[in-house]
N, C-alpha and C positions, 0 to 999 in steps of 0.2 A: 504494500500500500504506500509506504513512504517513498519507495523507488519511483512509483508513478507520479507522485507529487513533485519529487525532485526533477524528474524528466520534463514535466509540464512547466515548471518554473525555470528550466534550463540551468539547473544547479548541479554541481558534481555529486557523485554518489556519496552516501553517508559513510562509507567505509574508507574514504580518502584520507582521513586523519587517524593514524593508529594509536594516538595518545588520548583521544577524546571518546566519550560515549557516543552511541548512535544519534542521540537527540541533539548533542551539542557540537558535533563535528563540523557542521556547516558554519556555525557561528565562529568556531575556532579558526577556520581557514579564511572565510570571507571577511571577517571583521578584525583580523589581525590580533586576536587575543593570545597572549603568551600562556602556554601550558606549563605547569610546575614541573621542573626537572628536565625540561627539554630546551635545546638551544637551536633547533632547526626551524622553528617558527619565529618570525621577527615582526616587530611592530612597524606599521606604516606611518611615518612621520610627515609624509608629503602634504596632506591636507592641513596639518598644524603649521608647518613651515610657510606654505603659501598664504594662509590666512593671516598669520602674524606679519609677514613682510608687506602684504597688501594693506593691512590695517594701518601700519606705520606710514607707509608711503602715501596713502590716500586720506590721511587725517586732514580735514579742511584747515587751511592756514599754515600747516607745518612746512610743506614744500611749495604747494600752490593752493589757490582757492578758486573754484569755478562755480558759480559766477562770483566775481569779486565785489567789493563795495563800491569802487569807483570805476573799475574797468571790467572787461569780460573775464580776464584771467589776471590774478595778482599772485606774485611769488613771495613767499616767506613773510607774510604780514602778521601772522600769529593771531588772526581774528577769524570769526566764523559767523555764519548766519543760518537761518532755517533753510533757505533755498540751497545754500552750498552743502549743508548736511544732506539734504535730499539728493542732490546731484552726485555727491561723492558716494552715497549709499548705493545708488543705481549702478555707478561705475564699478564699485567694489563687488556687488553681486554678479555683474556681468563677467568681470575678470575671474572671479572665483569659479564660476560655472565653466568658463572656457578652460582654465587650467586644470580643474579637478575632474570634470566630466568629459569634455571633448578631447583634451590632450591626455589626461590621466597621469598626472605627476605623482610619482611614488618615490619615497625616500625610506629605505629600510635600515634600521639600526637595531642592534641587539645581539 
């Protein structure tokens, strides 16, 4: 029964992870959970790294502000507004989507 569900969802077979039980093997492989006593499964730090870097770079007013208070784009003014927060949020969401879903950035450490 579980094999049919996994095939319908296009997931690997539940026997793919020899360290996990049948019910948790998919979570162990697909979500990067570290299993106690094993070193062959590694955590995926790609989403964390991409999100942190984009958050710092796209903080309104830190490097640039779009839209600025007096111009369309202002650089390093250390100020913000509601409109710039909205614009930077949309840009952040778009870039995170591109890097994590379309490109699939993965950084494994462990």
